[in-house]
N, CA and C atoms of all chains as a GROMACS GRO file, in nm:
protein
  615
    1MET      N    1  11.902   9.947   5.605
    1MET     CA    2  11.845   9.833   5.529
    1MET      C    3  11.703   9.871   5.481
    2ARG      N    4  11.673   9.835   5.357
    2ARG     CA    5  11.543   9.870   5.303
    2ARG      C    6  11.439   9.765   5.342
    3ASP      N    7  11.312   9.803   5.334
    3ASP     CA    8  11.209   9.706   5.374
    3ASP      C    9  11.180   9.612   5.258
    4LYS      N   10  11.099   9.507   5.291
    4LYS     CA   11  11.082   9.399   5.193
    4LYS      C   12  11.008   9.444   5.069
    5GLY      N   13  10.910   9.534   5.088
    5GLY     CA   14  10.831   9.577   4.974
    5GLY      C   15  10.917   9.642   4.867
    6GLU      N   16  11.015   9.723   4.915
    6GLU     CA   17  11.100   9.793   4.820
    6GLU      C   18  11.188   9.695   4.744
    7ILE      N   19  11.234   9.592   4.816
    7ILE     CA   20  11.317   9.491   4.750
    7ILE      C   21  11.234   9.414   4.648
    8ALA      N   22  11.106   9.386   4.683
    8ALA     CA   23  11.022   9.308   4.592
    8ALA      C   24  10.992   9.387   4.465
    9ILE      N   25  10.985   9.521   4.478
    9ILE     CA   26  10.959   9.603   4.359
    9ILE      C   27  11.075   9.591   4.260
   10GLU      N   28  11.193   9.562   4.316
   10GLU     CA   29  11.314   9.555   4.234
   10GLU      C   30  11.297   9.460   4.115
   11ILE      N   31  11.227   9.347   4.137
   11ILE     CA   32  11.213   9.249   4.029
   11ILE      C   33  11.131   9.310   3.915
   12LEU      N   34  11.032   9.392   3.950
   12LEU     CA   35  10.954   9.457   3.844
   12LEU      C   36  11.042   9.549   3.762
   13LYS      N   37  11.131   9.622   3.833
   13LYS     CA   38  11.223   9.711   3.762
   13LYS      C   39  11.311   9.631   3.667
   14ILE      N   40  11.365   9.518   3.718
   14ILE     CA   41  11.456   9.439   3.635
   14ILE      C   42  11.383   9.386   3.512
   15VAL      N   43  11.262   9.332   3.535
   15VAL     CA   44  11.186   9.276   3.422
   15VAL      C   45  11.154   9.385   3.321
   16GLY      N   46  11.112   9.502   3.372
   16GLY     CA   47  11.079   9.611   3.281
   16GLY      C   48  11.197   9.653   3.197
   17ILE      N   49  11.311   9.675   3.264
   17ILE     CA   50  11.430   9.717   3.190
   17ILE      C   51  11.471   9.612   3.089
   18SER      N   52  11.463   9.484   3.129
   18SER     CA   53  11.505   9.378   3.036
   18SER      C   54  11.415   9.373   2.915
   19LEU      N   55  11.282   9.385   2.937
   19LEU     CA   56  11.191   9.378   2.823
   19LEU      C   57  11.212   9.495   2.728
   20ILE      N   58  11.225   9.615   2.786
   20ILE     CA   59  11.250   9.733   2.700
   20ILE      C   60  11.378   9.713   2.621
   21ALA      N   61  11.482   9.666   2.691
   21ALA     CA   62  11.610   9.650   2.623
   21ALA      C   63  11.602   9.545   2.513
   22THR      N   64  11.528   9.435   2.540
   22THR     CA   65  11.514   9.332   2.437
   22THR      C   66  11.446   9.387   2.313
   23PHE      N   67  11.340   9.463   2.338
   23PHE     CA   68  11.266   9.521   2.226
   23PHE      C   69  11.355   9.614   2.144
   24LEU      N   70  11.424   9.705   2.217
   24LEU     CA   71  11.509   9.801   2.146
   24LEU      C   72  11.621   9.730   2.072
   25ALA      N   73  11.676   9.625   2.135
   25ALA     CA   74  11.785   9.552   2.069
   25ALA      C   75  11.734   9.487   1.941
   26LEU      N   76  11.610   9.434   1.947
   26LEU     CA   77  11.553   9.373   1.825
   26LEU      C   78  11.540   9.476   1.715
   27VAL      N   79  11.495   9.598   1.756
   27VAL     CA   80  11.475   9.703   1.655
   27VAL      C   81  11.609   9.742   1.593
   28ILE      N   82  11.711   9.761   1.680
   28ILE     CA   83  11.839   9.812   1.629
   28ILE      C   84  11.914   9.705   1.551
   29LYS      N   85  11.892   9.578   1.589
   29LYS     CA   86  11.970   9.471   1.527
   29LYS      C   87  11.950   9.467   1.375
   30GLU      N   88  11.832   9.511   1.330
   30GLU     CA   89  11.806   9.514   1.186
   30GLU      C   90  11.907   9.602   1.114
   31GLN      N   91  11.936   9.718   1.177
   31GLN     CA   92  12.021   9.816   1.110
   31GLN      C   93  12.167   9.798   1.148
   32LYS      N   94  12.191   9.801   1.278
   32LYS     CA   95  12.330   9.801   1.325
   32LYS      C   96  12.348   9.698   1.436
   33PRO      N   97  12.394   9.578   1.404
   33PRO     CA   98  12.406   9.474   1.506
   33PRO      C   99  12.504   9.509   1.617
   34ASN      N  100  12.611   9.587   1.588
   34ASN     CA  101  12.708   9.616   1.694
   34ASN      C  102  12.649   9.707   1.801
   35PHE      N  103  12.559   9.797   1.761
   35PHE     CA  104  12.495   9.883   1.861
   35PHE      C  105  12.406   9.799   1.952
   36ALA      N  106  12.335   9.705   1.893
   36ALA     CA  107  12.248   9.618   1.973
   36ALA      C  108  12.332   9.540   2.074
   37PHE      N  109  12.448   9.496   2.030
   37PHE     CA  110  12.537   9.421   2.118
   37PHE      C  111  12.581   9.506   2.238
   38LEU      N  112  12.620   9.631   2.212
   38LEU     CA  113  12.661   9.718   2.323
   38LEU      C  114  12.544   9.745   2.417
   39LEU      N  115  12.424   9.758   2.360
   39LEU     CA  116  12.306   9.779   2.444
   39LEU      C  117  12.288   9.662   2.540
   40VAL      N  118  12.305   9.540   2.487
   40VAL     CA  119  12.289   9.421   2.571
   40VAL      C  120  12.394   9.420   2.682
   41VAL      N  121  12.518   9.455   2.648
   41VAL     CA  122  12.623   9.460   2.750
   41VAL      C  123  12.586   9.559   2.859
   42PHE      N  124  12.538   9.675   2.816
   42PHE     CA  125  12.503   9.778   2.913
   42PHE      C  126  12.393   9.730   3.007
   43VAL      N  127  12.291   9.665   2.950
   43VAL     CA  128  12.180   9.620   3.035
   43VAL      C  129  12.227   9.513   3.133
   44GLY      N  130  12.315   9.424   3.086
   44GLY     CA  131  12.369   9.324   3.178
   44GLY      C  132  12.440   9.388   3.294
   45CYS      N  133  12.524   9.488   3.266
   45CYS     CA  134  12.596   9.559   3.373
   45CYS      C  135  12.499   9.623   3.470
   46SER      N  136  12.399   9.694   3.415
   46SER     CA  137  12.315   9.773   3.505
   46SER      C  138  12.227   9.684   3.591
   47ILE      N  139  12.185   9.568   3.539
   47ILE     CA  140  12.105   9.478   3.622
   47ILE      C  141  12.189   9.425   3.738
   48PHE      N  142  12.314   9.392   3.710
   48PHE     CA  143  12.397   9.344   3.820
   48PHE      C  144  12.421   9.455   3.922
   49LEU      N  145  12.441   9.578   3.873
   49LEU     CA  146  12.463   9.689   3.966
   49LEU      C  147  12.342   9.709   4.058
   50MET      N  148  12.221   9.683   4.003
   50MET     CA  149  12.102   9.693   4.088
   50MET      C  150  12.102   9.588   4.197
   51LEU      N  151  12.148   9.468   4.162
   51LEU     CA  152  12.141   9.357   4.259
   51LEU      C  153  12.250   9.365   4.363
   52LEU      N  154  12.345   9.457   4.345
   52LEU     CA  155  12.464   9.454   4.428
   52LEU      C  156  12.436   9.477   4.576
   53ASP      N  157  12.338   9.565   4.606
   53ASP     CA  158  12.308   9.592   4.747
   53ASP      C  159  12.265   9.463   4.817
   54GLN      N  160  12.174   9.390   4.751
   54GLN     CA  161  12.125   9.266   4.810
   54GLN      C  162  12.238   9.165   4.826
   55ILE      N  163  12.325   9.158   4.724
   55ILE     CA  164  12.434   9.061   4.733
   55ILE      C  165  12.524   9.093   4.851
   56SER      N  166  12.552   9.223   4.872
   56SER     CA  167  12.642   9.254   4.982
   56SER      C  168  12.574   9.225   5.116
   57GLN      N  169  12.441   9.241   5.122
   57GLN     CA  170  12.371   9.201   5.245
   57GLN      C  171  12.387   9.053   5.272
   58ILE      N  172  12.368   8.971   5.167
   58ILE     CA  173  12.379   8.826   5.183
   58ILE      C  174  12.519   8.790   5.229
   59ILE      N  175  12.620   8.856   5.168
   59ILE     CA  176  12.758   8.823   5.205
   59ILE      C  177  12.786   8.862   5.348
   60ASN      N  178  12.730   8.977   5.392
   60ASN     CA  179  12.746   9.016   5.532
   60ASN      C  180  12.690   8.909   5.624
   61MET      N  181  12.571   8.856   5.588
   61MET     CA  182  12.510   8.753   5.672
   61MET      C  183  12.601   8.630   5.679
   62ILE      N  184  12.653   8.589   5.562
   62ILE     CA  185  12.740   8.470   5.561
   62ILE      C  186  12.864   8.495   5.647
   63GLU      N  187  12.918   8.617   5.637
   63GLU     CA  188  13.037   8.648   5.717
   63GLU      C  189  13.006   8.640   5.866
   64ARG      N  190  12.890   8.694   5.906
   64ARG     CA  191  12.855   8.692   6.048
   64ARG      C  192  12.843   8.549   6.098
   65ILE      N  193  12.775   8.463   6.016
   65ILE     CA  194  12.761   8.323   6.055
   65ILE      C  195  12.898   8.259   6.067
   66ALA      N  196  12.986   8.289   5.972
   66ALA     CA  197  13.119   8.226   5.974
   66ALA      C  198  13.197   8.270   6.097
   67VAL      N  199  13.186   8.397   6.134
   67VAL     CA  200  13.257   8.444   6.254
   67VAL      C  201  13.204   8.373   6.377
   68LYS      N  202  13.070   8.357   6.383
   68LYS     CA  203  13.012   8.290   6.500
   68LYS      C  204  13.056   8.144   6.505
   69ALA      N  205  13.071   8.079   6.388
   69ALA     CA  206  13.105   7.937   6.386
   69ALA      C  207  13.255   7.915   6.392
   70ASN      N  208  13.332   8.023   6.413
   70ASN     CA  209  13.477   8.012   6.424
   70ASN      C  210  13.544   7.952   6.301
   71VAL      N  211  13.488   7.980   6.184
   71VAL     CA  212  13.552   7.933   6.061
   71VAL      C  213  13.670   8.025   6.031
   72ASN      N  214  13.778   7.967   5.981
   72ASN     CA  215  13.893   8.048   5.944
   72ASN      C  216  13.852   8.144   5.831
   73MET      N  217  13.880   8.273   5.850
   73MET     CA  218  13.832   8.371   5.752
   73MET      C  219  13.899   8.355   5.615
   74VAL      N  220  14.017   8.293   5.614
   74VAL     CA  221  14.086   8.277   5.486
   74VAL      C  222  14.001   8.193   5.390
   75TYR      N  223  13.937   8.090   5.444
   75TYR     CA  224  13.855   8.004   5.358
   75TYR      C  225  13.738   8.080   5.300
   76LEU      N  226  13.672   8.157   5.389
   76LEU     CA  227  13.555   8.232   5.341
   76LEU      C  228  13.595   8.332   5.233
   77GLU      N  229  13.709   8.398   5.257
   77GLU     CA  230  13.756   8.496   5.160
   77GLU      C  231  13.784   8.430   5.025
   78THR      N  232  13.848   8.311   5.032
   78THR     CA  233  13.875   8.239   4.908
   78THR      C  234  13.746   8.205   4.835
   79ILE      N  235  13.647   8.159   4.911
   79ILE     CA  236  13.521   8.120   4.847
   79ILE      C  237  13.455   8.240   4.782
   80LEU      N  238  13.458   8.355   4.851
   80LEU     CA  239  13.395   8.474   4.792
   80LEU      C  240  13.469   8.516   4.665
   81LYS      N  241  13.603   8.509   4.670
   81LYS     CA  242  13.679   8.544   4.550
   81LYS      C  243  13.644   8.451   4.435
   82ILE      N  244  13.626   8.322   4.468
   82ILE     CA  245  13.592   8.225   4.363
   82ILE      C  246  13.456   8.260   4.303
   83ILE      N  247  13.361   8.299   4.389
   83ILE     CA  248  13.229   8.337   4.337
   83ILE      C  249  13.242   8.457   4.244
   84GLY      N  250  13.325   8.554   4.285
   84GLY     CA  251  13.345   8.672   4.200
   84GLY      C  252  13.402   8.636   4.066
   85ILE      N  253  13.506   8.552   4.066
   85ILE     CA  254  13.568   8.510   3.939
   85ILE      C  255  13.466   8.439   3.853
   86ALA      N  256  13.388   8.350   3.916
   86ALA     CA  257  13.289   8.274   3.840
   86ALA      C  258  13.187   8.368   3.778
   87TYR      N  259  13.144   8.470   3.854
   87TYR     CA  260  13.045   8.560   3.799
   87TYR      C  261  13.099   8.638   3.680
   88ILE      N  262  13.221   8.695   3.698
   88ILE     CA  263  13.276   8.775   3.588
   88ILE      C  264  13.297   8.690   3.464
   89ALA      N  265  13.349   8.567   3.483
   89ALA     CA  266  13.375   8.481   3.368
   89ALA      C  267  13.246   8.445   3.297
   90GLU      N  268  13.142   8.417   3.376
   90GLU     CA  269  13.013   8.380   3.319
   90GLU      C  270  12.956   8.496   3.237
   91PHE      N  271  12.962   8.616   3.296
   91PHE     CA  272  12.912   8.737   3.230
   91PHE      C  273  12.979   8.755   3.094
   92ALA      N  274  13.114   8.752   3.097
   92ALA     CA  275  13.188   8.777   2.974
   92ALA      C  276  13.161   8.667   2.872
   93SER      N  277  13.155   8.541   2.918
   93SER     CA  278  13.142   8.433   2.821
   93SER      C  279  13.003   8.433   2.758
   94GLN      N  280  12.900   8.468   2.839
   94GLN     CA  281  12.766   8.473   2.778
   94GLN      C  282  12.756   8.584   2.675
   95ILE      N  283  12.816   8.701   2.708
   95ILE     CA  284  12.808   8.811   2.612
   95ILE      C  285  12.885   8.775   2.486
   96THR      N  286  13.002   8.714   2.504
   96THR     CA  287  13.080   8.676   2.387
   96THR      C  288  13.005   8.575   2.301
   97LYS      N  289  12.937   8.480   2.370
   97LYS     CA  290  12.862   8.380   2.296
   97LYS      C  291  12.748   8.446   2.219
   98ASP      N  292  12.683   8.544   2.282
   98ASP     CA  293  12.575   8.617   2.216
   98ASP      C  294  12.624   8.685   2.090
   99ALA      N  295  12.748   8.736   2.098
   99ALA     CA  296  12.803   8.807   1.982
   99ALA      C  297  12.850   8.710   1.875
  100GLY      N  298  12.837   8.580   1.900
  100GLY     CA  299  12.867   8.482   1.796
  100GLY      C  300  13.007   8.428   1.799
  101GLN      N  301  13.083   8.456   1.908
  101GLN     CA  302  13.220   8.405   1.915
  101GLN      C  303  13.228   8.293   2.019
  102GLY      N  304  13.181   8.177   1.980
  102GLY     CA  305  13.179   8.065   2.073
  102GLY      C  306  13.318   8.023   2.118
  103ALA      N  307  13.416   8.034   2.028
  103ALA     CA  308  13.552   7.991   2.062
  103ALA      C  309  13.610   8.076   2.174
  104ILE      N  310  13.595   8.209   2.161
  104ILE     CA  311  13.647   8.298   2.266
  104ILE      C  312  13.573   8.274   2.396
  105ALA      N  313  13.441   8.247   2.386
  105ALA     CA  314  13.362   8.223   2.507
  105ALA      C  315  13.416   8.102   2.582
  106SER      N  316  13.448   7.994   2.508
  106SER     CA  317  13.497   7.877   2.581
  106SER      C  318  13.637   7.901   2.636
  107LYS      N  319  13.716   7.988   2.570
  107LYS     CA  320  13.847   8.021   2.629
  107LYS      C  321  13.830   8.098   2.758
  108ILE      N  322  13.731   8.189   2.762
  108ILE     CA  323  13.707   8.263   2.886
  108ILE      C  324  13.667   8.167   2.997
  109GLU      N  325  13.580   8.070   2.963
  109GLU     CA  326  13.538   7.974   3.064
  109GLU      C  327  13.657   7.893   3.114
  110LEU      N  328  13.744   7.854   3.021
  110LEU     CA  329  13.864   7.778   3.060
  110LEU      C  330  13.948   7.861   3.157
  111GLY      N  331  13.967   7.991   3.122
  111GLY     CA  332  14.045   8.078   3.209
  111GLY      C  333  13.983   8.087   3.347
  112GLY      N  334  13.850   8.102   3.354
  112GLY     CA  335  13.784   8.109   3.483
  112GLY      C  336  13.806   7.984   3.565
  113LYS      N  337  13.794   7.868   3.498
  113LYS     CA  338  13.811   7.741   3.570
  113LYS      C  339  13.952   7.728   3.624
  114ILE      N  340  14.050   7.761   3.540
  114ILE     CA  341  14.190   7.747   3.584
  114ILE      C  342  14.218   7.839   3.702
  115LEU      N  343  14.170   7.964   3.693
  115LEU     CA  344  14.196   8.059   3.802
  115LEU      C  345  14.130   8.014   3.931
  116ILE      N  346  14.007   7.960   3.919
  116ILE     CA  347  13.938   7.912   4.039
  116ILE      C  348  14.017   7.798   4.101
  117LEU      N  349  14.064   7.706   4.017
  117LEU     CA  350  14.143   7.594   4.069
  117LEU      C  351  14.269   7.644   4.138
  118ALA      N  352  14.333   7.747   4.077
  118ALA     CA  353  14.456   7.800   4.136
  118ALA      C  354  14.426   7.865   4.271
  119MET      N  355  14.309   7.933   4.281
  119MET     CA  356  14.278   7.996   4.410
  119MET      C  357  14.245   7.893   4.516
  120ALA      N  358  14.192   7.778   4.472
  120ALA     CA  359  14.149   7.677   4.569
  120ALA      C  360  14.263   7.590   4.614
  121ILE      N  361  14.385   7.613   4.565
  121ILE     CA  362  14.498   7.526   4.600
  121ILE      C  363  14.519   7.516   4.752
  122PRO      N  364  14.519   7.627   4.828
  122PRO     CA  365  14.539   7.612   4.972
  122PRO      C  366  14.434   7.522   5.037
  123ILE      N  367  14.308   7.542   4.999
  123ILE     CA  368  14.201   7.460   5.058
  123ILE      C  369  14.220   7.315   5.020
  124LEU      N  370  14.252   7.292   4.892
  124LEU     CA  371  14.269   7.153   4.846
  124LEU      C  372  14.384   7.086   4.920
  125THR      N  373  14.494   7.161   4.941
  125THR     CA  374  14.608   7.101   5.013
  125THR      C  375  14.567   7.062   5.153
  126VAL      N  376  14.493   7.149   5.220
  126VAL     CA  377  14.450   7.117   5.357
  126VAL      C  378  14.365   6.991   5.357
  127ILE      N  379  14.272   6.982   5.260
  127ILE     CA  380  14.184   6.865   5.255
  127ILE      C  381  14.265   6.739   5.232
  128ILE      N  382  14.359   6.746   5.137
  128ILE     CA  383  14.436   6.624   5.105
  128ILE      C  384  14.522   6.584   5.224
  129GLU      N  385  14.581   6.683   5.294
  129GLU     CA  386  14.661   6.649   5.412
  129GLU      C  387  14.575   6.583   5.519
  130THR      N  388  14.454   6.638   5.538
  130THR     CA  389  14.365   6.579   5.640
  130THR      C  390  14.332   6.435   5.604
  131ILE      N  391  14.303   6.412   5.476
  131ILE     CA  392  14.268   6.276   5.435
  131ILE      C  393  14.386   6.183   5.455
  132ILE      N  394  14.506   6.231   5.421
  132ILE     CA  395  14.624   6.145   5.437
  132ILE      C  396  14.649   6.112   5.584
  133LYS      N  397  14.619   6.212   5.670
  133LYS     CA  398  14.634   6.186   5.815
  133LYS      C  399  14.537   6.078   5.860
  134LEU      N  400  14.418   6.081   5.801
  134LEU     CA  401  14.316   5.985   5.844
  134LEU      C  402  14.353   5.844   5.806
  135ILE      N  403  14.427   5.828   5.697
  135ILE     CA  404  14.460   5.693   5.652
  135ILE      C  405  14.565   5.634   5.745
  136PRO      N  406  14.536   5.519   5.804
  136PRO     CA  407  14.637   5.456   5.890
  136PRO      C  408  14.750   5.398   5.806
  137SER      N  409  14.873   5.437   5.841
  137SER     CA  410  14.983   5.390   5.758
  137SER      C  411  15.043   5.260   5.814
  138MET      N  412  11.830  10.445   3.970
  138MET     CA  413  11.759  10.358   3.875
  138MET      C  414  11.712  10.436   3.753
  139GLY      N  415  11.678  10.567   3.770
  139GLY     CA  416  11.631  10.645   3.658
  139GLY      C  417  11.736  10.660   3.551
  140ILE      N  418  11.862  10.670   3.596
  140ILE     CA  419  11.972  10.688   3.502
  140ILE      C  420  11.984  10.568   3.410
  141ASP      N  421  11.961  10.448   3.463
  141ASP     CA  422  11.976  10.328   3.383
  141ASP      C  423  11.884  10.330   3.261
  142VAL      N  424  11.752  10.355   3.289
  142VAL     CA  425  11.654  10.354   3.179
  142VAL      C  426  11.689  10.463   3.079
  143ASP      N  427  11.728  10.579   3.134
  143ASP     CA  428  11.768  10.690   3.046
  143ASP      C  429  11.879  10.647   2.951
  144LEU      N  430  11.980  10.580   3.008
  144LEU     CA  431  12.094  10.542   2.924
  144LEU      C  432  12.056  10.438   2.821
  145ILE      N  433  11.963  10.346   2.859
  145ILE     CA  434  11.918  10.246   2.760
  145ILE      C  435  11.857  10.316   2.639
  146PHE      N  436  11.766  10.413   2.670
  146PHE     CA  437  11.701  10.483   2.558
  146PHE      C  438  11.801  10.564   2.479
  147LYS      N  439  11.901  10.619   2.553
  147LYS     CA  440  12.002  10.699   2.483
  147LYS      C  441  12.077  10.611   2.383
  148ILE      N  442  12.119  10.492   2.428
  148ILE     CA  443  12.195  10.404   2.339
  148ILE      C  444  12.110  10.365   2.219
  149ALA      N  445  11.984  10.325   2.247
  149ALA     CA  446  11.896  10.284   2.137
  149ALA      C  447  11.872  10.400   2.041
  150GLY      N  448  11.853  10.520   2.098
  150GLY     CA  449  11.828  10.636   2.014
  150GLY      C  450  11.946  10.666   1.925
  151VAL      N  451  12.065  10.664   1.983
  151VAL     CA  452  12.184  10.689   1.901
  151VAL      C  453  12.194  10.585   1.791
  152GLY      N  454  12.164  10.459   1.825
  152GLY     CA  455  12.170  10.354   1.724
  152GLY      C  456  12.076  10.381   1.609
  153ILE      N  457  11.950  10.416   1.642
  153ILE     CA  458  11.851  10.438   1.536
  153ILE      C  459  11.889  10.559   1.451
  154ILE      N  460  11.933  10.668   1.520
  154ILE     CA  461  11.968  10.790   1.444
  154ILE      C  462  12.087  10.762   1.353
  155VAL      N  463  12.185  10.688   1.405
  155VAL     CA  464  12.302  10.659   1.322
  155VAL      C  465  12.264  10.574   1.202
  156ALA      N  466  12.173  10.478   1.226
  156ALA     CA  467  12.129  10.394   1.114
  156ALA      C  468  12.059  10.480   1.008
  157PHE      N  469  11.976  10.574   1.058
  157PHE     CA  470  11.904  10.663   0.967
  157PHE      C  471  12.002  10.748   0.885
  158LEU      N  472  12.099  10.811   0.957
  158LEU     CA  473  12.196  10.895   0.889
  158LEU      C  474  12.276  10.814   0.787
  159HIS      N  475  12.309  10.692   0.826
  159HIS     CA  476  12.385  10.605   0.735
  159HIS      C  477  12.308  10.583   0.604
  160THR      N  478  12.177  10.551   0.622
  160THR     CA  479  12.095  10.528   0.502
  160THR      C  480  12.088  10.652   0.415
  161VAL      N  481  12.063  10.769   0.481
  161VAL     CA  482  12.048  10.892   0.403
  161VAL      C  483  12.177  10.925   0.329
  162LEU      N  484  12.291  10.918   0.402
  162LEU     CA  485  12.418  10.953   0.338
  162LEU      C  486  12.451  10.855   0.226
  163ASP      N  487  12.410  10.728   0.248
  163ASP     CA  488  12.433  10.630   0.142
  163ASP      C  489  12.354  10.667   0.016
  164GLN      N  490  12.227  10.707   0.038
  164GLN     CA  491  12.141  10.742  -0.075
  164GLN      C  492  12.198  10.861  -0.151
  165VAL      N  493  12.250  10.960  -0.073
  165VAL     CA  494  12.302  11.080  -0.136
  165VAL      C  495  12.429  11.047  -0.214
  166GLY      N  496  12.500  10.945  -0.168
  166GLY     CA  497  12.619  10.905  -0.240
  166GLY      C  498  12.748  10.931  -0.166
  167LYS      N  499  12.737  10.979  -0.039
  167LYS     CA  500  12.858  11.003   0.041
  167LYS      C  501  12.886  10.880   0.128
  168LYS      N  502  12.938  10.779   0.065
  168LYS     CA  503  12.957  10.654   0.138
  168LYS      C  504  13.061  10.670   0.249
  169GLU      N  505  13.166  10.750   0.224
  169GLU     CA  506  13.273  10.768   0.324
  169GLU      C  507  13.218  10.832   0.450
  170TYR      N  508  13.138  10.940   0.431
  170TYR     CA  509  13.079  11.008   0.547
  170TYR      C  510  12.993  10.910   0.627
  171ALA      N  511  12.920  10.826   0.557
  171ALA     CA  512  12.833  10.731   0.626
  171ALA      C  513  12.915  10.640   0.718
  172GLN      N  514  13.027  10.592   0.665
  172GLN     CA  515  13.113  10.508   0.748
  172GLN      C  516  13.162  10.582   0.870
  173TRP      N  517  13.202  10.708   0.851
  173TRP     CA  518  13.254  10.786   0.965
  173TRP      C  519  13.148  10.810   1.070
  174VAL      N  520  13.024  10.839   1.024
  174VAL     CA  521  12.914  10.860   1.120
  174VAL      C  522  12.894  10.735   1.204
  175THR      N  523  12.894  10.619   1.138
  175THR     CA  524  12.878  10.494   1.212
  175THR      C  525  12.989  10.476   1.314
  176LEU      N  526  13.112  10.505   1.271
  176LEU     CA  527  13.226  10.485   1.361
  176LEU      C  528  13.216  10.576   1.482
  177VAL      N  529  13.182  10.704   1.458
  177VAL     CA  530  13.174  10.798   1.571
  177VAL      C  531  13.064  10.757   1.668
  178GLY      N  532  12.949  10.718   1.613
  178GLY     CA  533  12.840  10.673   1.700
  178GLY      C  534  12.880  10.553   1.782
  179PHE      N  535  12.948  10.461   1.718
  179PHE     CA  536  12.991  10.340   1.789
  179PHE      C  537  13.086  10.374   1.902
  180ILE      N  538  13.182  10.464   1.873
  180ILE     CA  539  13.279  10.500   1.978
  180ILE      C  540  13.211  10.571   2.093
  181PHE      N  541  13.114  10.657   2.061
  181PHE     CA  542  13.040  10.728   2.166
  181PHE      C  543  12.972  10.628   2.260
  182ILE      N  544  12.901  10.530   2.201
  182ILE     CA  545  12.830  10.433   2.284
  182ILE      C  546  12.930  10.343   2.357
  183LEU      N  547  13.037  10.308   2.287
  183LEU     CA  548  13.139  10.223   2.350
  183LEU      C  549  13.194  10.291   2.475
  184PHE      N  550  13.213  10.422   2.467
  184PHE     CA  551  13.263  10.497   2.582
  184PHE      C  552  13.167  10.487   2.700
  185MET      N  553  13.036  10.508   2.672
  185MET     CA  554  12.936  10.499   2.780
  185MET      C  555  12.936  10.361   2.842
  186VAL      N  556  12.932  10.257   2.755
  186VAL     CA  557  12.925  10.121   2.807
  186VAL      C  558  13.052  10.087   2.884
  187ALA      N  559  13.167  10.137   2.836
  187ALA     CA  560  13.292  10.106   2.905
  187ALA      C  561  13.293  10.168   3.044
  188SER      N  562  13.237  10.290   3.057
  188SER     CA  563  13.237  10.350   3.191
  188SER      C  564  13.147  10.271   3.285
  189VAL      N  565  13.033  10.223   3.233
  189VAL     CA  566  12.944  10.142   3.319
  189VAL      C  567  13.013  10.012   3.356
  190MET      N  568  13.085   9.951   3.260
  190MET     CA  569  13.152   9.825   3.290
  190MET      C  570  13.262   9.845   3.394
  191ASP      N  571  13.330   9.961   3.386
  191ASP     CA  572  13.432   9.991   3.487
  191ASP      C  573  13.369   9.998   3.626
  192ASP      N  574  13.253  10.066   3.632
  192ASP     CA  575  13.180  10.076   3.758
  192ASP      C  576  13.147   9.936   3.811
  193LEU      N  577  13.096   9.851   3.719
  193LEU     CA  578  13.058   9.715   3.758
  193LEU      C  579  13.177   9.640   3.814
  194PHE      N  580  13.291   9.646   3.746
  194PHE     CA  581  13.406   9.569   3.791
  194PHE      C  582  13.458   9.621   3.924
  195GLN      N  583  13.455   9.754   3.942
  195GLN     CA  584  13.499   9.808   4.072
  195GLN      C  585  13.410   9.757   4.184
  196LYS      N  586  13.277   9.755   4.157
  196LYS     CA  587  13.184   9.710   4.261
  196LYS      C  588  13.208   9.562   4.291
  197ILE      N  589  13.228   9.481   4.185
  197ILE     CA  590  13.251   9.339   4.209
  197ILE      C  591  13.377   9.320   4.291
  198LYS      N  592  13.479   9.401   4.259
  198LYS     CA  593  13.604   9.392   4.335
  198LYS      C  594  13.580   9.420   4.481
  199SER      N  595  13.503   9.526   4.509
  199SER     CA  596  13.486   9.563   4.650
  199SER      C  597  13.395   9.465   4.722
  200VAL      N  598  13.293   9.410   4.650
  200VAL     CA  599  13.199   9.320   4.718
  200VAL      C  600  13.265   9.186   4.745
  201PHE      N  601  13.335   9.132   4.647
  201PHE     CA  602  13.388   8.997   4.663
  201PHE      C  603  13.530   8.997   4.720
  202LEU      N  604  13.565   9.105   4.795
  202LEU     CA  605  13.688   9.106   4.876
  202LEU      C  606  13.815   9.095   4.794
  203PHE      N  607  13.811   9.138   4.669
  203PHE     CA  608  13.935   9.132   4.593
  203PHE      C  609  14.036   9.231   4.648
  204GLU      N  610  13.985   9.346   4.695
  204GLU     CA  611  14.079   9.447   4.745
  204GLU      C  612  14.043   9.490   4.886
  205GLY      N  613  13.981   9.402   4.959
  205GLY     CA  614  13.952   9.430   5.099
  205GLY      C  615  13.847   9.538   5.120
   0.00000   0.00000   0.00000
């Protein structure tokens, strides 16, 4: 595990890369908009790749807490998968929106929502069954 | 981290050079060549970005327990 100072420097790296990329994208957009678009996609990917170490640390912590609290691991796994789907869908839809295709962006969001709902079906069934049990018949 | 900044400048540089070549070839009158230069540059950058995106998706898969 890295120390806090090194992690704090990370934000400077992210800001620096983002500013450079914004500037370069502005310059290229005049001539070739599609190149600027690919540049933006690349920067989005690389910033997330930088954050990945920290994210996996956070997830490890959540897992440890869940194991200690005797939570069923299936639920935690489902929640993590939902977060992953949400992140990917958000990433793609923002980039698509940036490229000027709002319609495709909203379709991606719709797909993300439907898939999340489909993954949450087991949890939802458990909740509904519990509620039905609570209701005195 | 060094590779990231390098690749950003590489993409921007290819973009600027391709734009320059496009303008020059247009001025000379070889419009077809200009189109091809743009296409090749675009595919080159697309390849780089696609490999990075593949890396990203693999990492997301492994972090968010998609494949254990």
